C-alpha positions as CSV (number, residue, x, y, z in Angstrom):
1,M,-23.2,38.1,51.1
2,P,-24.8,35.7,48.6
3,N,-27.6,33.3,49.7
4,L,-26.8,29.7,50.2
5,P,-28.3,27.2,47.7
6,T,-31.2,25.0,48.9
7,C,-28.9,22.0,49.5
8,P,-25.4,23.4,49.9
9,S,-22.5,21.0,49.6
10,L,-19.7,21.2,52.1
11,E,-17.2,20.7,49.3
12,N,-18.7,23.5,47.3
13,L,-18.7,25.8,50.3
14,K,-15.1,24.9,51.0
15,N,-14.1,25.7,47.4
16,N,-15.9,29.0,47.4
17,A,-14.1,30.0,50.6
18,K,-10.7,29.1,49.0
19,R,-11.6,31.1,46.0
20,L,-12.6,34.1,48.1
21,L,-9.4,33.9,50.1
22,K,-7.3,33.8,46.9
23,S,-9.2,36.8,45.6
24,A,-8.8,38.7,48.9
25,R,-5.0,38.0,48.9
26,S,-4.8,39.3,45.3
27,E,-6.5,42.5,46.6
28,D,-9.7,42.1,44.7
29,P,-11.9,45.0,46.0
30,N,-15.1,42.9,46.1
31,A,-13.4,40.1,48.0
32,L,-11.8,42.5,50.4
33,A,-15.1,44.1,51.1
34,Q,-16.5,40.7,52.0
35,V,-13.7,39.5,54.3
36,G,-12.5,42.8,55.7
37,P,-15.1,43.2,58.4
38,Y,-14.3,39.8,59.7
39,F,-10.6,39.2,59.2
40,G,-8.9,42.5,58.4
41,D,-5.6,41.9,56.6
42,P,-6.1,39.1,54.1
43,S,-2.4,38.2,54.3
44,K,-2.9,37.0,57.9
45,I,-5.8,34.6,57.0
46,S,-4.9,31.0,56.9
47,H,-7.1,28.1,55.7
48,N,-5.1,25.6,57.8
49,K,-6.9,23.8,60.6
50,R,-6.6,25.2,64.1
51,S,-5.8,22.8,66.9
């Protein structure tokens, strides 16, 4: 997992997460390696807010 910048922006982190999710859903092997241990099947991951 990459290191965070010194002063990370929440907007930047959110955009990175969306990019990673899109890559995982397109079956990018690097993205799947990052999210797999935490979420398993990327098609079941949602970026919608939980209530």
